[in-house]
C-alpha positions as CSV (number, residue, x, y, z in Angstrom):
1,X,160.3,90.6,89.0
2,X,158.3,91.0,92.2
3,X,156.1,88.1,93.1
4,X,153.7,87.5,95.9
5,X,153.7,83.7,96.2
6,X,152.1,80.9,98.2
7,X,155.0,79.2,100.0
8,X,153.0,76.9,102.3
9,X,149.3,76.2,102.6
10,X,147.4,78.9,104.6
11,X,150.6,80.8,105.3
12,X,150.7,84.5,104.4
13,X,151.8,85.1,100.9
14,X,155.5,86.1,100.7
15,X,157.0,88.8,98.5
16,X,159.8,87.3,96.5
17,X,162.2,88.4,93.8
18,X,162.1,86.1,90.8
19,X,163.7,86.2,87.4
20,X,161.6,88.2,84.9
21,X,160.5,85.9,82.1
22,X,162.0,86.3,78.7
23,X,159.9,85.4,75.6
24,X,160.9,83.0,73.0
25,X,159.3,81.9,69.7
26,X,155.6,83.1,69.8
27,X,155.7,84.0,73.5
28,X,154.6,87.4,75.0
29,X,155.5,88.9,78.3
30,X,152.9,91.1,80.0
31,X,153.5,93.5,82.9
32,X,150.5,92.9,85.2
33,X,148.7,96.2,86.1
34,X,145.5,94.6,87.4
35,X,144.7,91.1,88.8
36,X,141.5,90.0,90.3
37,X,141.3,88.0,93.5
38,X,139.1,85.0,93.0
39,X,137.7,82.2,95.3
40,X,139.8,79.8,93.2
41,X,142.8,81.6,94.6
42,X,141.5,80.9,98.1
43,X,141.3,77.1,97.4
44,X,144.9,77.3,95.9
45,X,146.0,79.1,99.1
46,X,144.4,76.4,101.3
47,X,146.4,73.9,99.3
48,X,143.7,71.3,98.6
49,X,140.3,70.8,97.1
50,X,137.4,68.9,98.8
51,X,136.1,66.4,96.2
52,X,133.5,65.0,98.5
53,X,133.2,61.5,100.0
54,X,136.3,62.1,102.0
55,X,138.5,62.6,98.9
56,X,140.9,65.5,98.7
57,X,142.9,66.7,95.8
58,X,146.2,68.3,96.7
59,X,148.1,71.0,94.8
60,X,150.7,68.5,93.7
61,X,147.9,66.5,92.1
62,X,147.5,69.5,89.7
63,X,151.2,69.7,88.9
64,X,151.8,72.6,91.3
65,X,155.1,73.2,93.0
66,X,155.6,75.9,95.6
67,X,156.4,78.7,95.8
68,X,153.8,79.7,93.2
69,X,152.1,83.0,92.5
70,X,148.3,82.7,92.2
71,X,146.2,85.1,90.2
72,X,144.4,84.4,86.9
73,X,142.3,87.5,86.3
74,X,145.0,89.5,84.6
75,X,145.1,92.7,82.6
76,X,148.4,94.2,81.7
77,X,150.8,95.9,79.2
78,X,152.8,94.0,76.6
79,X,156.5,94.6,77.4
80,X,158.3,91.9,75.4
81,X,157.7,89.8,72.3
82,X,159.3,86.6,71.0
83,X,160.5,86.7,67.4
84,X,157.4,84.8,66.1
85,X,154.8,86.7,68.1
86,X,152.5,88.5,65.7
87,X,149.3,90.6,66.1
88,X,150.3,92.4,69.2
89,X,152.7,95.3,69.9
90,X,154.8,96.6,72.8
91,X,152.6,98.9,74.9
92,X,149.3,97.2,74.0
93,X,147.0,96.7,77.0
94,X,145.4,93.2,77.0
95,X,143.3,90.8,79.0
96,X,145.2,87.5,79.5
97,X,143.2,84.3,79.0
98,X,144.8,82.2,81.8
99,X,143.4,78.7,81.2
100,X,146.2,77.7,78.9
101,X,146.2,74.2,77.5
102,X,148.8,72.0,75.8
103,X,148.1,73.6,72.5
104,X,148.0,70.4,70.5
105,X,144.9,68.4,71.6
106,X,141.5,68.5,70.0
107,X,140.2,70.8,72.8
108,X,143.0,73.3,72.3
109,X,142.7,73.3,68.6
110,X,139.0,74.2,69.0
111,X,140.1,77.1,71.4
112,X,138.6,75.2,74.4
113,X,141.8,75.2,76.4
114,X,139.7,75.1,79.5
115,X,138.8,71.5,78.6
116,X,142.4,70.4,78.0
117,X,143.6,67.5,80.2
118,X,147.1,68.9,80.3
119,X,146.5,72.4,81.3
120,X,149.3,74.9,82.1
121,X,147.1,77.5,83.6
122,X,148.5,80.8,84.8
123,X,148.2,81.2,88.5
124,X,148.1,77.5,89.0
125,X,150.8,75.5,87.2
126,X,152.6,78.6,86.1
127,X,153.1,81.9,88.0
128,X,150.1,84.1,87.7
129,X,149.1,87.7,88.1
130,X,150.2,88.1,91.7
131,X,153.6,88.5,90.1
132,X,154.6,91.7,88.3
133,X,155.0,89.9,85.0
134,X,153.5,86.8,83.3
135,X,154.6,84.9,80.2
136,X,151.9,83.9,77.7
137,X,152.7,81.3,75.1
138,X,151.0,82.9,72.1
139,X,149.2,86.2,71.3
140,X,145.9,84.3,70.7
141,X,145.6,84.2,74.5
142,X,145.4,88.0,74.6
143,X,142.2,90.0,74.2
144,X,141.9,93.7,73.6
145,X,139.7,95.2,76.4
146,X,138.7,98.1,74.3
147,X,137.1,100.9,76.4
148,X,136.4,98.7,79.5
149,X,137.9,99.9,82.8
150,X,141.0,97.6,83.2
151,X,140.1,96.6,86.8
152,X,136.7,95.4,85.6
153,X,138.2,93.9,82.4
154,X,140.5,91.7,84.6
155,X,137.5,90.0,86.2
156,X,136.2,88.9,82.8
157,X,139.1,86.4,82.4
158,X,137.5,84.2,85.1
159,X,134.2,85.4,86.7
160,X,133.0,86.9,83.4
161,X,133.6,83.8,81.2
162,X,132.5,81.4,84.0
163,X,129.2,83.1,84.4
164,X,128.8,83.4,80.7
165,X,129.6,79.7,80.1
166,X,127.2,78.6,82.9
167,X,124.3,80.8,81.5
168,X,124.8,79.4,78.0
169,X,124.2,75.9,79.5
170,X,120.7,76.8,80.7
171,X,119.5,79.0,77.8
172,X,117.5,79.4,75.7
173,X,114.5,80.0,78.1
174,X,111.6,82.3,77.8
175,X,112.4,85.6,79.5
176,X,109.8,85.0,82.2
177,X,110.9,81.5,83.1
178,X,112.8,81.6,86.5
179,X,116.5,81.2,86.6
180,X,117.8,80.7,90.1
181,X,121.4,81.9,90.9
182,X,122.8,80.5,94.2
183,X,125.4,82.8,95.5
184,X,125.4,86.6,95.3
185,X,129.1,87.2,95.3
186,X,131.0,88.5,92.3
187,X,130.0,85.6,90.0
188,X,126.4,85.8,91.0
189,X,126.3,89.5,90.3
190,X,128.0,89.1,87.0
191,X,125.4,86.4,86.1
192,X,122.6,88.8,86.9
193,X,124.0,91.4,84.6
194,X,124.5,88.9,81.8
195,X,121.0,87.4,82.1
196,X,119.6,90.9,81.8
197,X,121.8,91.6,78.8
198,X,120.2,88.5,77.2
199,X,116.8,90.0,77.9
200,X,115.9,87.7,80.8
201,X,113.6,89.1,83.4
202,X,112.9,86.3,86.0
203,X,116.2,86.2,87.9
204,X,116.1,84.9,91.5
205,X,119.3,85.4,93.6
206,X,119.9,83.2,96.7
207,X,122.4,83.9,99.4
208,X,122.8,83.8,103.2
209,X,123.9,87.4,103.4
210,X,121.3,90.2,103.3
211,X,124.0,92.7,102.3
212,X,124.9,90.6,99.2
213,X,121.2,90.1,98.4
214,X,120.8,93.9,98.5
215,X,123.6,94.1,96.0
216,X,121.8,91.5,93.8
217,X,118.7,93.6,93.9
218,X,120.6,96.7,92.9
219,X,122.2,94.7,90.0
220,X,118.8,93.7,88.7
221,X,117.6,90.5,90.3
222,X,113.8,90.3,90.1
223,X,113.6,88.5,93.5
224,X,115.9,87.4,96.3
225,X,115.8,84.6,98.9
226,X,117.9,84.4,102.1
227,X,118.7,80.7,102.4
228,X,120.0,80.7,105.9
229,X,118.3,78.4,108.4
230,X,115.7,75.8,107.9
231,X,113.1,75.8,105.1
232,X,115.2,77.4,102.5
233,X,113.9,75.2,99.7
234,X,110.3,76.0,100.7
235,X,111.0,79.8,100.7
236,X,112.6,79.5,97.3
237,X,109.7,77.6,95.7
238,X,107.3,80.1,97.3
239,X,109.1,83.0,95.5
240,X,109.5,81.2,92.2
241,X,105.9,79.9,92.3
242,X,107.0,76.3,92.0
243,X,109.8,74.2,90.5
244,X,112.1,76.0,88.1
245,X,113.8,75.0,84.8
246,X,117.3,76.2,85.7
247,X,119.5,76.7,88.7
248,X,123.1,77.8,88.6
249,X,125.0,77.1,91.8
250,X,128.0,79.4,92.2
251,X,128.7,78.1,95.8
252,X,128.3,74.4,95.2
253,X,128.4,72.8,98.6
254,X,126.2,69.9,99.6
255,X,123.3,72.0,101.0
256,X,123.2,74.4,98.0
257,X,123.5,71.7,95.4
258,X,120.8,69.7,97.2
259,X,118.5,72.7,97.3
260,X,119.2,73.5,93.7
261,X,118.5,70.0,92.4
262,X,115.3,69.7,94.5
263,X,114.0,72.9,93.1
264,X,114.1,71.7,89.5
265,X,111.1,71.1,87.4
266,X,110.8,68.2,84.9
267,X,113.6,68.6,82.3
268,X,115.3,71.2,84.5
269,X,119.0,71.8,84.6
270,X,121.4,72.3,87.6
271,X,124.7,73.9,86.6
272,X,127.4,73.6,89.3
273,X,130.2,76.1,89.2
274,X,131.8,76.5,92.7
275,X,134.4,74.1,94.0
276,X,133.7,74.5,97.7
277,X,133.3,70.7,98.1
278,X,130.7,68.2,99.1
279,X,128.4,65.7,97.5
280,X,124.7,64.8,97.1
281,X,122.9,61.5,96.8
282,X,120.6,61.1,93.8
283,X,117.8,58.6,93.0
284,X,118.8,57.2,89.6
285,X,115.2,56.3,88.7
286,X,114.1,59.7,89.9
287,X,116.6,61.3,87.6
288,X,115.1,59.4,84.7
289,X,111.5,60.1,85.6
290,X,112.1,63.9,85.9
291,X,114.6,64.0,83.0
292,X,116.9,66.4,85.0
293,X,120.5,67.2,84.1
294,X,123.4,68.2,86.3
295,X,126.2,70.0,84.4
296,X,129.6,71.2,85.5
297,X,130.9,74.6,84.2
298,X,134.7,74.8,84.0
299,X,135.5,78.5,83.4
300,X,135.0,79.3,79.7
301,X,136.7,79.3,76.3
302,X,138.8,82.0,74.6
303,X,135.8,82.8,72.4
304,X,133.7,83.2,75.6
305,X,136.1,85.9,76.7
306,X,135.9,87.6,73.3
307,X,132.1,87.5,73.5
308,X,132.0,88.9,77.0
309,X,134.3,91.8,76.1
310,X,132.3,92.6,73.0
311,X,129.1,92.7,75.1
312,X,130.7,95.1,77.6
313,X,132.1,97.4,74.9
314,X,128.7,97.6,73.3
315,X,127.2,98.7,76.6
316,X,125.1,95.6,76.9
317,X,126.7,94.4,80.1
318,X,126.3,96.6,83.2
319,X,129.6,96.7,85.3
320,X,129.8,94.5,88.3
321,X,130.9,96.4,91.5
322,X,134.7,96.3,91.7
323,X,137.0,97.4,94.6
324,X,140.7,97.8,94.2
325,X,143.7,97.4,96.5
326,X,147.4,97.9,95.9
327,X,149.1,94.6,95.1
328,X,151.3,94.7,98.2
329,X,148.0,94.5,100.2
330,X,147.4,91.0,98.7
331,X,147.2,89.3,102.1
332,X,144.6,91.7,103.3
333,X,142.6,91.0,100.1
334,X,142.8,87.3,100.5
335,X,141.6,87.5,104.1
336,X,138.8,89.8,103.2
337,X,137.6,87.4,100.5
338,X,137.9,84.4,102.8
339,X,135.9,86.1,105.5
340,X,133.1,87.1,103.1
341,X,133.7,90.8,103.4
342,X,133.8,91.5,99.6
343,X,130.7,92.6,97.7
344,X,131.3,92.2,93.9
345,X,134.9,91.7,92.9
346,X,138.3,92.6,94.4
347,X,141.1,93.6,92.1
348,X,144.8,94.2,92.9
349,X,146.5,97.1,91.2
350,X,150.1,97.6,90.3
351,X,150.1,100.7,88.2
């Protein structure tokens, strides 16, 4: 199979020839037709994760050996089945749930593979969608996209379920209670669409890019705030009319997390999603007196993916803007995302 792989941190991805996987037991092989390019792929390409406080997690700490093909937002065609694989047929188009766990722990048995401590995720520990084929351990990790455009459907395997999972952590709220979304990239735009699908009307998008804030307005944000420069918290609170019950930080660096936490009202929740790195210092007594919560959102479950796909097929979820590139343009795609030149989501095609 063809594979575009990270061979060294920050080096251009190389096109390699690798052995096409063969399925055994309940395994399924999928030919990748579409694969989203995600900020998580950028962190993987960089080769390390900033944990704050001077701590860094290397790829090897996640069980990764190079060369490795990134890519976890996968849609493709089933091309081979193991003898025990049931419920799927050759030629079926499917979204691949990539956050594959060990399969035996309590989290995996509850279909919460994203919380498994021994993950074997596609595009991280195993070769992902930047290869022409992926091997999936069981048909339960495959979801029928229905009538959704396959390029858009690919993004639901990460950005879709991540936004959905984060939103579920702050709801229920009254429709007019402000929800602040920090970051108006693909995740932020997806979250706007989902909040609107849930009937929410007070959606404030925050970003440093006026172009991305314009996209947020077009997607349905009720207000936008440019957070560049000094006084970003004050500008945000002026727009919201005061402290807010919920903030979702899709960027999650020290300044954005600080702003998000300081914007909370009593009992408010800050949900952190991005892994851009950093840290904030908190008053423990202040945390008690305000009864605030800080929650991490780690992608989403298989059921979250089914839920998102169902919402989209029912017409409840407006499509996020998606741009496509041929898969052999993968290095151009990665650079465009790194430089912040992507509005919405970017998806590689290999038709």
